[in-house]
N, C-alpha and C positions, 0 to 999 in steps of 0.2 A: 972169633967166631963161635967157638965152644961155649964161652961164657953167655952169649946171646941165646944160643940154643938151650942151655940149662935154665936161663932165666925164663924163657917162653915156656918150657915144659914145667918148671915150678909154677908160674902163673896160671897154665892151664889146670894142673892139679888142684890149686887153690880153688879155681872156679869150680871144679868137680865135687871138692869137698863142701863148698858153700851151698851147692845146689841139693836140694831135696834133703835138708837138714831138719825140718820141722813138719809136722803133719797135725790136721785137727779133723775130727770125723764123729759122726754119729751112728749108732747102731739101729737101723731101721728095724729090727726083729723086736726090740725093746718098745717100740710104738703099739706093736700090737698086743702087748701086756698091759691093757687099760691105760693106754697113753703114756707110759712112762719116758719122761724126758731125759735125755742122756747127752753127754759129751766127753769127748776122750782127746787129750793133746798128747803129743809124743815129739821126741827130740833124738836124732841119730847122734851116738857118742863115738862110734867107730863105724867101721865098713859093714860089720854084721851084727852089731848091737844098738838097740834104741831103749830109752826110757819112757814109760808112759805112766800118765795120770788121768784118771777119769771119775766122773761121777753120774748119778742117776737121781732122779726126783719124781715122785709121783704122789701128788696131794689129792687126787681126785676121789670123789665119793659117787657110786652110782647106785642105782635101785633096781632090784629085781622085778619081774612083772606083778609079785605079790605084794610089792610096796617095802619090802624088807631092803636094807642097805647091803649093797655088795661092794666089798673094798680089798684093794691091793696096794695099799700104800707103802712107800719105802722111800729111803734115802740111803745111798749107797756111795762109798768112797773107796777108792783103790790105787794103789801105785804098784808098779812092777816093771819088768825088764823083759824084751824081747831077743831071742837069736834068731837071725836070718841066715841060713846056710850059703846064699848066694850073695845078695845085696841087701842092704836095709830097704825096705818099703818094697820089695820085689820077690815075688815067688813064697815058698814056704816059710813058716816061722813058729816057735817054740817060745812059750813064755811062763812065767812064773810071777806070782803077784800076792801083795797083802791085801786085806779087804776088811771093811767094816760095814754093816748094814742095819739100819733101824728098820723094823716092818711092822705093819698091822694089815692083817690078811682074815677076811671072814665074809660068810654069807655066800660063798662060791659053790660048795658042793652040799653045805649044811648051815645051820644058823651059828654054829661055833665059830668064834672068833680068836685069833691067836695074835698076840703082839710081842715084841721083845728085841733083843740086841743080838747079833751074831758076829763075831769077829774070826779070822783065820787066814788061811793061805789056800792058793790055788794054782793050778797048772792048766793051761791049754795050748791047742795047735791049731793053725789053720793056714791059708794061703791067700795072698794079695794079689789080685788081678790087675794089671795096669791098663785103664781104658785110655788113658791119656798121659802125657808125661806129669800132670799135676792132680791126676784124678785117678783114685783105685776103689776097686770094691774088694772088700775082705769077706771071707767066709771062714768060720771056725766054731770051736766048742771045747769046753773045758769043765773041770771039775773043782769043787772048792771044799775044804772041811776046817773044823775048828770047834769053837764052843758058842752054845746058844744058851742065854738068859731068857725065858720065855714066861708069859701068862697065857692061860687058856681062859676064855669067858664063854659062858653058855650061849649067849647071843650077842649080836653086835651092838644093841643098845642098853640092856639091861644093867650090865655091869657086874653081874654075879660070877665070880671067881671059881672055878672048877679045879684049876691045877695052876701052880707055879713051880719052877724050878730051873736047873741047869743041865745040859746035856751036850755031849759031841754029837757031831753031824758030818755027813758026807752028801753033798748035793751037786746036780748038774748046775753048770754056771756058764756064763757068757755063749749063748747060742747067737754067732755072730752073723749078721749080714750088714756090713758097714759100708758107708759111703765115706770115703777118706780124701781129703784135699791135702796134696803134699807141697809144701813151699820150697 
């Protein structure tokens, strides 16, 4: 009888371990940044740890009322890990990640345009609110820092280089309002 109880307990634990092991989501806040497309996938590796990989892409070019280009193009790739003090995909979380960003931004507050490559590390914190056993809403924010190789142009279309160089940076990152499906 004890063997059957032990077997039933192990099978029940295996089902719990298999449940909610993966997730896929999108950050709704990124769409407000000129329609930046994004996705993130994750995998639970322990009760309190998950690994994450995400990408963002914005190829869009807009025009201001005066006809000049307005751009916030970017492609971003990130990998990292999250620590969940209670359980994976539930409640508060802390994360660390490495990230690469290629960007082209200009015409937003002036005609000056900047493009470049950034790479670095970041930290974030947030909360996952369970709407349904398979659907979460995540809120969070973070910062990241590293190195930026950049070029500044005097206008979006003229191509006149004003400045080029490398610098360290520390920026806000991942203002998160995500919709996440948990498998």
